[in-house]
N, C-alpha and C positions, 0 to 999 in steps of 0.2 A: 594536474593537469585544473588550469584556473578556469574562471566561469567564456573569459572572453574566446578562450582556445576553442573551446567545445563548439561542433558542428547546430547548425538549427534549421527546422523544417523551412521548405521552402515557401509556401503556401499554405493559408487555413487548408488546401486541399490534400495539399499534403500530411496535416496533422487528420483529416478526417478520413484519407484511406489509408494512413496509417495503424491508426487505432480502430479502424475495422475490421483489418486482417489482424490486431494485437486479440481484439475479443474473440474474435474466432478462432484464435488459438486455445481459449483458453474455457477448455474445457475441465470442470469440474471447480473453476477460478480463475482468475486472469491476475491475480497478485504475481504465481510465479514469471509467468511470460514476460508481464508487465515491465519488471525489472532488468530482463534479459534484454528484453526489444530496448527499453528505452535508455538504459547503460550502457549495454556493450552493442547490440548491432546498432543503433542509432547513435547514441553516446550523443542524445542532447539534453542527459541530467548525469552527475558525476552519482557514484551509490550513495554519497552523503546527501546530496539533495536529494534524491528519493528516498531517503529515509524521514525526513525534513518531512516532505510531503506528504508524506505515506503518514508520519506520525500526525498530523493535522489533519488529514484524511479518515481517520480511523476514531477519531473525536467529536467530529460531523456528523451530524445526522445521513442517514443517506448510505450506500456501497461505499468503501473506502475506496475503490480503484475509478470509481465514479469521479469522487472528490478530487482525486489524482488526475485526473483528465481535465479536467476543470481548469486544476491550476496550473498544467502544465501549458493546456493552450493557450492560459492568461498571458500566462508569462513571455512567448512569443506571440503572440497577435494580440490580446486586451480581449474584449466580449465576443469578438468574434471568431477567435480561436479557441475559447471557450467552450463556446458555440458549437465549433465545427470538430473539435475532439470527442465533447460528449454524445454528437451526433453519430460518430463512428462508431464509440464506443456503443451504442445502443440499437440503432437502425438493423441492421440486419443481422443481430442477435436476436432481435422482436420477433421478426416474421421467423424464424428459425424456432424459437420460445413456444408460439402464438400456434405452429404446425408440428410440433412434438407434445404439447398440451394434448391436442385436440386425440392426439394417435394415444398418449398416456391412458384417457377415457375410456379410451376403446380396446386398451390391451397391460390396463392393471394389475389384471387377476392374472396373468400371465405366469408362471414359478418363473421361467426364464429372464422375461423383464424385472421383474424382483430381482433377485440374485444378482444382474448386469448391472441394478441402480446402485445394491449395496457395495458388487465391487469399486464399482468407481468412487465411492467414499472415502475408500482406503488409498486409491490414489490420488483423492482432490490432498487431504490429510499428510501423505506424502509429499506432495509438489508445495504445500505450505513450511513443512520443516525443513524441506531442501532451500526454500529462500532463505527461511531465517539462520539457517547454517552459512548459505553465500555473504548475506547481508552481514553478519557479526563480524568481519574483519572491519567495517566501518564505524563500528563504535568506536574502537582505538582514540577517534578523533572527538568524540563526544566528554564534552567537558567534567561530566561527573565519573567519566574515566569508566573499565569496563567493568569493574567488581561491582560497581554501585548500578550500572545496566545490569547485571545480570540479575541481581539482588530484587531491583524493582521485578524486572522479567517475572522470577522467579515465585514471585510474594505473588504477584498479578494470576500466575497457575495456579497457584494455591487457592486465591481467596476464589476465582470461579468458577478451575474445572472440579476441585476435591470437595470443596466447602460450602460451593454451591450458593457465593453470594450473587448480588444482583451486580450485574455488569456493568451500570450506569454508574453504582455508588462503588463502585470500585474504582472506575473511571474520572469519579468524582476527587473521591477518597487521597486514592494511592495518584491520581495524575497530578492532583495538586499540591499534594507531596513532592513530586519529583520533577516540578516545574519550578518550586522554588529551591529544592536540592541546586539542580543544576544554575538558578540565576545567581546566589547564594555564591557557585564555583567560578563563574564568569564575574562578576562583580568582583569576588575576591583576586584572579588573574590579572585585572585589568586596572585595578588601585592602585594607585601613584605611592610609592615609595616614603613613606613619614620621613621628615626630615629631623633630623636630632638635633634637640633647643639643647 
């Protein structure tokens, strides 16, 4: 599906309402829901476009889904769309989180509450793994190829989760290497053929 064939949000208000609804569905993390809403329900982005925005959002400071919201909003309505999408992502959830924070202070010592929160952690991890598996087919169009992408992903997992390297260092090191590999492969694939002399 080409970019011109994709539907567009009707207005910044449409972005605000859509991102508010998206944020309200994201218990344990909005990432899994955002891919489904933006790529499948609304069809404002292809999976490849979502992956590109997510990759940029993950290396920028701040919550990656908020960064994606800013990019999506800016893509359609410039700075007004960026503020509308981010506002939708943050406004109602902020009120809910502030209310829950007050309740948590009151009931944190309750073993039932502690157990429920641990259970939600497992659900959130499952959502992230499910989203990764759902987006994996979009890697076929990546200039590095699936095998190289998987190798970089596995190396990142080993360095961060198992060897406990600092995330910033891994992003700077492996991220720079991945960007260089992708750039070289793109450059090689678009290089004009040499004329025999």
